[in-house]
Structures are given as C-alpha cells and as structure tokens.
C-alpha positions as CSV (number, residue, x, y, z in Angstrom):
1,M,167.3,-63.9,17.5
2,I,170.5,-64.8,14.6
3,D,171.7,-62.2,12.1
4,P,170.4,-63.0,9.2
5,K,173.1,-61.2,6.7
6,P,175.5,-62.9,5.3
7,T,179.4,-63.0,5.9
8,A,180.3,-62.7,2.6
9,S,178.6,-64.1,-1.0
10,H,180.9,-67.3,-0.8
11,F,182.8,-69.7,0.9
12,I,186.0,-70.9,-0.9
13,N,189.1,-72.7,0.2
14,G,187.7,-72.4,4.1
15,A,187.0,-69.1,4.3
16,Y,184.2,-66.3,3.5
17,I,185.2,-64.4,0.1
18,E,183.5,-61.3,-1.6
19,D,183.7,-60.0,-5.2
20,K,181.3,-57.8,-6.0
21,T,181.7,-56.9,-9.0
22,G,179.0,-60.1,-9.5
23,T,175.2,-59.5,-10.1
24,P,174.0,-58.6,-7.1
25,I,170.7,-61.0,-5.6
26,D,168.9,-59.3,-2.8
27,V,167.6,-62.2,0.2
28,I,164.5,-61.2,0.9
29,Y,162.4,-62.7,3.9
30,P,159.1,-64.3,2.6
31,A,157.1,-63.3,5.5
32,T,157.3,-59.1,4.9
33,G,158.8,-58.8,1.6
34,E,162.0,-56.8,3.1
35,V,165.2,-57.2,1.8
36,I,167.2,-58.5,4.7
37,G,170.9,-59.3,3.0
38,R,172.7,-59.4,-0.3
39,V,175.2,-61.5,-1.5
40,H,177.0,-61.5,-5.6
41,S,176.4,-64.3,-7.7
42,A,180.3,-65.6,-9.0
43,T,182.0,-64.2,-11.2
44,P,184.4,-66.5,-13.2
45,Q,187.4,-65.9,-10.9
46,I,185.2,-66.8,-8.4
47,L,184.2,-70.3,-10.1
48,Q,187.7,-71.0,-10.8
49,A,189.0,-70.3,-7.2
50,A,186.1,-72.5,-6.0
51,L,187.3,-75.4,-8.8
52,A,191.2,-75.0,-7.7
53,A,190.7,-75.4,-4.0
54,A,188.3,-78.6,-4.5
55,K,191.0,-79.9,-7.2
56,A,193.7,-79.4,-4.7
57,A,192.1,-80.9,-1.2
58,Q,190.2,-83.8,-3.3
59,P,193.5,-86.3,-3.5
60,I,195.1,-85.6,-0.1
61,W,191.5,-86.3,1.2
62,A,190.9,-89.2,-0.5
63,A,193.9,-90.6,0.5
64,M,193.0,-90.2,4.2
65,T,191.1,-93.4,5.8
66,G,187.2,-93.5,5.7
67,T,187.4,-93.2,9.5
68,E,189.3,-90.3,9.4
69,R,187.4,-88.8,6.9
70,G,183.5,-90.3,9.1
71,R,185.4,-88.3,12.1
72,I,185.1,-85.1,11.0
73,L,181.1,-85.4,9.5
74,R,180.3,-86.6,12.7
75,R,181.6,-83.7,14.4
76,A,179.8,-81.6,12.2
77,A,177.1,-83.1,12.9
78,D,177.0,-82.5,16.2
79,M,178.3,-79.3,16.1
80,M,175.0,-78.7,13.9
81,R,172.3,-80.2,16.2
82,A,174.5,-78.0,19.2
83,H,173.8,-74.9,16.7
84,N,170.1,-76.2,16.0
85,R,168.4,-73.4,17.4
86,S,169.9,-70.6,15.2
87,L,170.4,-72.8,11.7
88,S,166.6,-72.8,12.2
89,E,165.9,-69.3,12.9
90,L,168.5,-68.7,9.6
91,E,166.4,-71.0,7.6
92,T,163.2,-69.2,8.7
93,Y,164.6,-66.1,7.2
94,D,165.4,-67.9,4.3
95,T,162.5,-69.6,3.2
96,G,159.6,-68.1,5.3
97,K,159.0,-71.6,7.0
98,P,157.8,-71.4,10.1
99,L,160.2,-71.5,13.1
100,Q,158.2,-74.6,14.6
101,E,158.6,-76.7,11.4
102,T,162.5,-75.8,11.0
103,L,163.4,-76.3,14.6
104,V,162.5,-80.4,14.0
105,A,162.7,-80.8,10.1
106,D,165.9,-78.6,8.2
107,A,169.5,-78.6,10.3
108,T,168.3,-81.8,12.2
109,S,168.1,-83.9,9.1
110,A,170.7,-82.0,7.6
111,A,172.5,-83.6,10.7
112,D,171.3,-86.7,10.6
113,A,172.7,-87.2,6.6
114,L,176.7,-86.3,8.0
115,E,176.1,-88.0,10.9
116,Y,175.0,-91.0,8.9
117,F,177.6,-90.9,6.3
118,G,180.3,-90.2,8.6
119,G,178.8,-93.3,10.3
120,L,179.5,-95.6,6.6
121,A,182.5,-93.9,5.2
122,G,184.8,-96.7,6.9
123,S,183.3,-99.4,5.6
124,L,183.5,-98.3,2.3
125,T,185.5,-101.6,0.8
126,G,185.5,-102.9,-2.2
127,E,184.9,-106.9,-2.3
128,H,187.3,-110.0,-3.5
129,V,185.8,-112.7,-5.9
130,Q,187.7,-115.8,-5.7
131,F,187.7,-117.2,-9.6
132,G,189.6,-120.4,-9.6
133,E,192.9,-120.3,-8.7
134,D,192.6,-116.8,-9.8
135,F,191.0,-114.0,-7.8
136,I,189.6,-110.3,-8.3
137,Y,189.5,-107.5,-6.0
138,T,187.8,-104.3,-6.8
139,I,188.7,-101.1,-5.3
140,R,186.1,-98.4,-4.2
141,E,187.3,-95.0,-5.9
142,P,185.9,-91.0,-5.7
143,L,184.9,-89.5,-8.4
144,G,186.7,-86.5,-7.7
145,I,185.1,-82.8,-8.1
146,C,181.3,-82.9,-7.7
147,V,178.9,-80.1,-8.5
148,G,175.9,-79.8,-6.1
149,I,173.2,-77.4,-7.2
150,G,170.4,-77.2,-4.6
151,A,166.9,-76.1,-4.8
152,W,165.2,-73.5,-2.5
153,N,162.6,-75.4,-0.2
154,Y,165.1,-77.4,2.3
155,P,168.4,-75.1,1.6
156,T,170.1,-76.5,4.4
157,Q,169.2,-80.0,4.5
158,I,169.9,-80.5,1.1
159,A,173.2,-78.6,1.2
160,A,174.2,-81.6,3.2
161,W,172.0,-84.6,1.6
162,K,174.9,-83.9,-1.1
163,A,177.8,-83.5,0.9
164,A,177.7,-86.1,3.3
165,P,178.1,-88.7,0.7
166,A,180.4,-86.9,-1.5
167,L,182.9,-86.1,1.0
168,A,182.4,-89.8,2.9
169,C,183.4,-91.1,-0.7
170,G,186.5,-89.0,-0.6
171,N,185.3,-86.8,-3.1
172,A,185.4,-82.9,-2.8
173,M,182.5,-80.5,-3.8
174,V,181.7,-77.1,-5.1
175,F,177.9,-76.4,-3.9
176,K,175.4,-73.4,-5.4
177,P,172.3,-72.9,-3.6
178,S,169.2,-71.4,-4.9
179,E,169.6,-67.6,-5.8
180,T,166.4,-67.3,-3.5
181,T,167.6,-68.7,-1.0
182,P,171.5,-68.2,-0.1
183,L,171.8,-68.2,2.8
184,C,171.7,-71.7,4.6
185,A,174.8,-73.2,2.5
186,L,177.2,-71.2,4.0
187,K,177.0,-71.7,7.6
188,V,176.9,-75.6,6.2
189,A,180.3,-75.0,5.0
190,E,181.4,-73.2,8.0
191,I,180.1,-75.6,9.8
192,L,182.0,-78.4,8.2
193,H,185.4,-76.2,8.3
194,E,185.4,-75.7,11.8
195,A,184.5,-79.4,12.6
196,G,188.0,-80.1,10.7
197,L,187.5,-80.7,7.3
198,P,190.4,-79.7,5.6
199,A,190.2,-76.3,3.2
200,G,188.8,-76.4,-0.5
201,L,186.4,-79.5,0.3
202,Y,183.5,-77.8,0.8
203,N,183.1,-74.6,-1.5
204,V,179.7,-72.7,-1.5
205,V,179.5,-70.2,-4.5
206,Q,176.2,-67.6,-5.5
207,G,175.0,-67.5,-8.9
208,L,171.7,-67.5,-11.2
209,G,171.4,-70.0,-14.0
210,D,174.2,-68.8,-16.0
211,V,176.2,-69.9,-12.7
212,G,175.4,-73.3,-12.8
213,A,175.5,-73.4,-16.2
214,A,179.1,-72.9,-16.2
215,L,179.9,-75.4,-13.2
216,V,178.5,-78.4,-14.7
217,S,180.3,-77.6,-18.0
218,D,183.4,-77.7,-16.8
219,P,186.2,-79.9,-17.3
220,L,187.2,-79.9,-13.9
221,V,184.0,-81.4,-13.0
222,D,183.1,-85.4,-12.2
223,K,179.6,-85.3,-11.2
224,V,176.5,-82.7,-11.0
225,S,173.8,-83.4,-8.9
226,L,170.7,-81.3,-8.7
227,T,167.2,-81.0,-6.4
228,G,165.5,-78.8,-8.5
229,S,162.4,-78.6,-11.6
230,L,162.0,-80.8,-14.6
231,P,162.6,-78.0,-17.0
232,T,166.4,-77.2,-14.8
233,G,166.7,-80.8,-14.5
234,R,166.8,-81.4,-18.1
235,K,169.2,-78.7,-19.4
236,V,171.4,-79.4,-16.9
237,Y,171.5,-83.3,-17.6
238,A,172.3,-82.5,-21.3
239,A,175.0,-80.1,-20.5
240,A,176.6,-82.8,-18.0
241,A,176.2,-86.0,-21.0
242,E,178.7,-83.6,-23.1
243,G,181.8,-84.5,-20.4
244,M,179.9,-88.0,-19.9
245,R,179.7,-87.0,-16.1
246,H,178.2,-88.7,-13.4
247,V,174.7,-86.8,-12.3
248,T,172.0,-87.5,-10.1
249,M,168.6,-85.5,-11.1
250,E,166.0,-85.6,-7.7
251,L,163.1,-83.5,-9.7
252,G,159.7,-82.7,-9.8
253,G,156.4,-84.7,-8.9
254,K,152.9,-85.0,-9.5
255,S,152.4,-87.4,-7.1
256,P,149.2,-89.6,-6.2
257,L,147.8,-90.0,-2.5
258,I,144.9,-92.7,-2.3
259,I,142.4,-93.0,0.3
260,F,140.4,-95.9,0.1
261,D,137.0,-95.8,2.2
262,D,138.3,-98.1,4.9
263,A,141.3,-95.7,6.0
264,E,141.1,-94.3,9.7
265,L,140.2,-90.6,9.1
266,E,141.9,-88.8,10.9
267,A,145.1,-90.4,9.5
268,A,144.4,-89.7,6.3
269,V,143.3,-85.8,6.7
270,S,146.3,-85.8,8.5
271,G,148.5,-87.7,5.5
272,A,146.8,-85.1,3.2
273,I,147.5,-81.9,5.3
274,L,151.4,-83.3,5.2
275,A,151.2,-83.8,1.1
276,N,149.6,-80.9,0.5
277,F,150.8,-78.3,3.3
278,Y,153.2,-78.4,4.5
279,S,155.8,-75.5,3.7
280,S,153.2,-74.3,2.4
281,G,152.9,-76.9,-0.1
282,Q,156.6,-76.4,-1.8
283,I,157.7,-79.9,-1.5
284,C,159.0,-82.1,-4.8
285,S,157.0,-85.3,-3.4
286,N,153.8,-84.1,-2.4
287,G,150.8,-85.6,-3.0
288,T,149.1,-83.1,-4.8
289,R,146.0,-85.6,-6.7
290,V,144.4,-87.0,-3.8
291,F,142.5,-89.9,-4.8
292,V,139.4,-90.5,-2.3
293,Q,136.6,-93.4,-2.6
294,K,133.7,-92.6,-2.8
295,G,131.7,-93.6,0.4
296,I,134.9,-91.8,2.5
297,K,134.8,-88.7,0.2
298,P,131.7,-86.6,2.3
299,A,133.6,-87.2,5.7
300,F,136.7,-86.5,4.1
301,L,136.2,-83.3,3.1
302,K,134.7,-82.1,5.6
303,R,136.9,-82.9,8.6
304,L,139.6,-81.7,6.0
305,A,138.2,-78.1,5.9
306,E,138.2,-78.2,10.1
307,R,141.4,-79.4,10.5
308,L,142.5,-76.4,8.2
309,G,140.2,-73.5,9.8
310,T,142.5,-74.6,12.6
311,A,146.0,-73.9,11.7
312,V,147.6,-70.5,13.0
313,V,149.3,-68.1,10.1
314,G,151.3,-65.5,11.2
315,D,154.9,-64.6,12.5
316,P,156.6,-67.7,11.1
317,M,159.6,-66.8,14.2
318,D,156.2,-67.5,16.3
319,E,157.1,-71.5,17.3
320,E,152.6,-71.1,17.9
321,T,152.1,-70.6,14.0
322,N,152.1,-73.7,11.8
323,F,151.3,-72.4,7.9
324,G,154.1,-69.4,6.7
325,P,154.0,-67.9,3.5
326,M,155.7,-68.6,0.1
327,V,158.6,-68.7,-0.8
328,S,159.0,-65.7,-3.0
329,E,156.6,-63.3,-4.6
330,R,157.0,-65.1,-8.0
331,Q,156.1,-68.2,-6.6
332,R,152.7,-67.0,-5.0
333,D,152.0,-66.0,-8.3
334,I,152.8,-69.1,-9.8
335,A,150.5,-70.6,-7.9
336,E,147.5,-68.2,-8.1
337,G,147.5,-69.0,-11.5
338,F,146.9,-72.3,-11.1
339,I,144.2,-71.4,-8.7
340,A,142.9,-69.5,-11.1
341,K,143.0,-72.2,-14.0
342,G,141.4,-74.7,-11.6
343,K,137.7,-72.4,-11.7
344,A,137.9,-72.1,-15.1
345,E,138.2,-75.5,-15.8
346,G,135.3,-76.3,-13.8
347,A,137.3,-77.6,-10.3
348,Q,135.0,-76.3,-7.1
349,L,137.2,-74.5,-4.8
350,V,136.0,-75.8,-1.4
351,C,138.4,-73.6,0.7
352,G,141.2,-71.4,0.9
353,G,143.5,-70.1,-2.2
354,T,143.6,-66.5,-1.3
355,R,145.9,-63.6,-0.6
356,L,146.3,-62.4,3.6
357,E,146.4,-58.5,3.2
358,R,150.1,-58.1,5.0
359,P,153.2,-58.0,3.9
360,G,154.9,-60.7,2.3
361,F,153.9,-63.8,0.1
362,W,150.7,-65.0,1.8
363,L,148.5,-67.8,0.3
364,T,146.3,-69.3,2.6
365,P,145.9,-73.4,1.9
366,A,143.9,-74.4,-1.2
367,V,141.6,-76.8,-1.9
368,F,139.6,-78.7,-5.0
369,T,137.0,-81.2,-5.0
370,D,135.4,-82.4,-8.5
371,V,138.8,-82.5,-10.1
372,T,139.6,-84.6,-13.2
373,D,142.4,-85.9,-14.7
374,D,142.7,-83.9,-17.6
375,M,142.5,-80.9,-15.5
376,T,145.7,-78.9,-15.2
377,I,146.0,-78.4,-11.5
378,A,145.6,-82.3,-12.0
379,R,148.7,-82.6,-14.2
380,E,151.5,-79.6,-13.6
381,E,153.7,-79.7,-10.7
382,I,152.4,-76.4,-8.9
383,F,154.8,-76.4,-6.2
384,G,152.5,-74.2,-3.8
385,P,149.3,-74.8,-1.2
386,V,147.2,-76.3,-3.9
387,L,145.1,-79.6,-3.2
388,S,143.2,-81.8,-5.5
389,V,140.6,-84.0,-4.7
390,L,139.6,-86.7,-7.3
391,E,136.7,-89.3,-7.0
392,F,137.4,-93.2,-7.7
393,D,135.9,-96.6,-6.9
394,T,138.2,-99.7,-7.1
395,E,141.2,-100.5,-6.9
396,A,142.3,-101.3,-10.6
397,E,140.6,-97.6,-11.6
398,V,142.7,-96.2,-8.8
399,L,146.1,-97.4,-9.9
400,A,145.8,-96.5,-13.8
401,R,145.1,-93.0,-13.0
402,A,147.1,-92.7,-10.4
403,N,150.6,-94.1,-13.3
404,D,148.7,-91.8,-15.9
405,T,151.6,-88.8,-15.2
406,D,154.8,-88.4,-16.5
407,Y,156.2,-87.9,-13.1
408,G,157.1,-90.9,-11.0
409,L,158.7,-89.7,-7.7
410,A,156.1,-90.6,-4.7
411,A,152.8,-92.1,-4.2
412,G,151.3,-92.8,-1.1
413,V,148.3,-95.1,0.5
414,F,146.1,-95.4,2.8
415,T,143.9,-98.2,3.9
416,Q,143.5,-100.7,6.3
417,N,144.1,-103.4,4.4
418,L,147.7,-104.1,4.2
419,P,147.6,-107.1,1.4
420,R,145.7,-104.3,-0.9
421,A,148.3,-101.5,0.3
422,H,151.2,-103.6,-0.9
423,R,149.8,-104.8,-3.8
424,M,149.4,-101.2,-4.7
425,V,153.2,-100.1,-3.9
426,K,154.4,-102.7,-5.8
427,A,152.2,-101.6,-8.8
428,L,152.6,-97.9,-8.3
429,E,155.0,-96.4,-10.6
430,A,156.9,-94.2,-8.0
431,G,160.6,-94.6,-6.2
432,T,159.0,-93.6,-3.0
433,C,156.5,-94.5,-1.7
434,Y,154.1,-94.6,1.5
435,I,151.8,-96.6,3.7
436,N,149.2,-95.0,6.1
437,T,152.3,-92.4,6.2
438,Y,152.9,-89.2,3.9
439,N,156.6,-87.9,3.4
440,D,158.8,-89.4,5.7
441,A,162.0,-89.1,4.6
442,P,164.9,-90.3,7.1
443,V,168.7,-90.4,5.8
444,E,168.4,-94.3,6.2
445,A,165.7,-94.5,3.5
446,P,166.6,-94.0,-0.4
447,F,165.0,-91.2,-2.0
448,G,164.5,-90.5,-5.8
449,G,162.1,-91.1,-8.9
450,V,161.5,-92.5,-11.3
451,K,160.1,-91.4,-15.7
452,L,160.9,-88.0,-15.3
453,S,161.2,-87.0,-11.9
454,G,164.7,-88.3,-12.0
455,V,167.6,-90.5,-11.9
456,G,169.6,-91.9,-9.1
457,R,169.0,-91.8,-5.0
458,E,170.1,-89.4,-2.8
459,N,170.4,-91.2,1.2
460,S,171.0,-94.6,2.2
461,K,173.7,-96.7,1.0
462,A,172.5,-96.3,-1.9
463,A,173.5,-92.8,-2.8
464,I,177.7,-94.1,-2.1
465,N,177.2,-95.8,-5.3
466,H,176.4,-92.3,-7.0
467,Y,179.6,-90.4,-5.4
468,S,182.2,-93.8,-6.3
469,Q,183.5,-96.1,-8.6
470,L,184.6,-99.4,-8.2
471,K,188.3,-100.2,-10.2
472,S,188.6,-104.0,-10.7
473,V,192.1,-106.0,-10.2
474,Y,192.4,-109.1,-11.9
475,V,195.1,-111.1,-10.5
476,R,196.6,-114.4,-11.9
477,L,198.0,-117.5,-10.1
478,S,197.2,-120.2,-12.6
479,P,199.5,-120.5,-16.1
480,L,198.9,-117.8,-18.5
481,E,198.5,-119.2,-21.8
482,S,198.2,-117.4,-25.0
483,P,197.4,-118.9,-28.8
484,Y,200.7,-117.9,-30.4
C-alpha cells in the first residue's frame, strides 16, 4: 500500500520544494477522518519561483517540434499506466473514493489525456489560404504561461486534463490543486518530469483561495483554466478579465436525466445510479434531476431501491466496496442541509440520506420522490449522493422543465425511440448530452457547459483552440498600389 505522505508541499522547476512558513493544510482521509499528511500553502516567494520557472522554460519548450513534445507526453502516459495501482491508492486516500472506482476512472483517464494530446502535438499546424496571386498563412502559437486550478473530486484526472493540451501546444503550467485533495497533482508532476519534461514546465503549488487569486491576477499569466463551483468561477473569471487573459471555466450543473416509458428499465436504473451515486454523488455533470415518465415511475422507483440496497459500503481500499464516503465533513454537512430542505419542502425521502455510525464522512445514497421544480433540491447544485425524482407526462413538457435552469453542463435521455432521443438532445440546453448512458467522458469528446456551467471546452481537438492562438500572415505577390 502506498504511503500517502507527500515528499514536500510543492513541485517547482523539476523538484520538490518545501516552505513551512506557509499556512499548514492537513490532508484528511475521508474514510476515517484521520490526518494522513500535511502540506503548506504557497507563500509569495513560492508563487514567484513557480512562475519564474515557467517563464524560463516555456520558450525552449515551444521551440521544440510538436513530435518531440508529444513523445514526452506519451512516455508519461505509459509510466502512469505502469503505476496505476499506486496512483489509484493515492487517489483513494485523497478523495475517499473506492479503489474499485479509482483503478478504472482516475489515473487511467489522466493517462488517456496525456496519450491523446501527445499524439496530437505533432499535427498542430496552421493553414495556407490562396488569395488570388497573394496568399495567407497562419501560425499556431502557444499562449505562454497557463494557470490550472483543480477541483477535489478528480484530482489526478483534472491535473492531466489541463496539463496535456497546455503542454502539447507548447505552454508551461502552474497548477494549484484543491486544498482538500493536494496529493495527486504532485505525482502527476513527478511522472511528467521523470518522463523527460524539462524542468519548470509543470509546477504544482498548494494553497487556499488566496493563492489561486494571486496566480490568476499575476501579470505573467496568459491563460486560466478552472474546474470548480459557480461562485469560484465568477471570481476567477472576473479577475482574469482584468488582464484580458484566456479563460476556460468548467463549473457546476443541475443536469436533467430524462427517462421515458419505453426505456429499458435496467439500463435506466443503471444510468440513474451512475448519474447520482458514482463518486458518492460528487460529480459536476451529475443528472440529479431525474425526470421519470408516469408509466414507468413505479417500476423505476422499486428497482432503484432494490439495487441501491446491494451497494457495498465499507473500507474504500477493499476492492469489493463500491460506495465510499464524502470528501470532507463540510461537504457532508452541505448535503445533509439539502436533505433537510427537501423534507421540509414536502419531498418524500424514499431511502438513504443518513450518516453511518463510523469514523469518516459517510452519507448513505438518498432518493427523493414527489419533487417539484420549485424545490431547493431541484434548483440548486448539491454535490452529494442525493437523487430527486420528478414526474412528467409529455415530451414537450419535460423538455421545457429540463431547460428551466441557469445551468447547462450535461443532460441525458433514456428511450428506445431514437428519433425522439435525437430530437431531445438537439433541444436540450447542455454542453454534453447522453443517449441511453450517462457520465461517459472519453478524452476524444469535448467536455464543457453552456449558460452558467462554463466557458470553453476541455478534451478533444476543441481544447487545442483554448491553449493556443493563431497568427495570420498576409504575403503579397501581386503589385502593391496605394491611393497616393
């Protein structure tokens, strides 16, 4: 079993760095509530060291060919897969997610991103446009220094999702993980360096919100990519706008999952479980508003309750466990507050929503029915294991209700009527839609939201446009004239 204690708080210019004058941040294992390590928030000196390292390394990296850059990223992907077990154990210590889950969904996803963008790096070229006798060509250039700010639910994945396209395009990055889960990004940095990434190109600094704010507003920074909550996103977006910095925002959601009468029942129940209880419900794209057509609702609720009863709750390091604790005491308290509001506003709690009498931050999967669109649990993001069932009659009705939200990260439809499925996803106001599945997120697919759920896209070729810029060059071969 891996020792979760970090070598040092920060990884800068190719080496671990410690500065204990920074605010101490305890690393707490969510399954037991025990302190398993400690890091220190970055001081101004640490931040300037990270930015200076990035500034010095970036031009040299950008001057390399894309093929050379890609070779290093692909090597890092291979190393990450070779160390998947230890990285997955570290992710479980960091987040509390069951090892059964982290073995297949975290470091593996990070490795996929490094491999994918490593493969793309050599193909990042401009284009030639003939314009009569003249012509235009474009040059794809890196932005410079990118700041990545990560969330606590997928710390390894997010660290790589931001690093891979940034580095493929020739940028340097300073990454700040969530203070709740500070461990995994350090290992991503270590692996990248061991794979041959020149020192200074991927730096990790720890810290609370003040550290993120200092990075976002630093004049050396050219791009900010945040995965986080809407309130944090508003602050970061505003601060980045002051310096006209490029921005990618992957924020929260209150996504609809729509189940029609003709849906295959077992698949629909599986979709609802994946959309609400994977990672103990702590996924931004979760389909927490489950709209169920009247005809299938009784069977759906019965089967959902039966299958939730088979969930294995226990030691996250036991591979038989498939439902773990919430990430922190604070997050559990927030979820419990929403459960209390659901009851108070008239929703019926079918099952779950209770603490387990054991150390750690445990909350059993909660299912509400008789939920109406105006209830708090149907309007606000909970980020916990709380599923709300809302009943509907017609396609037009549910479409209007599904879109009646300020968020637009994801949406899902379960039906065997494919023309209807495609009609629905075309009309749903969401950046990512699913048909007869939920929360699949391969690196080949763009991921991001509309409305208040974010700006820009992560993953796929679309991410390249958010980590690079085009320079246009007009070449005149025809005679040049002027009016005087």
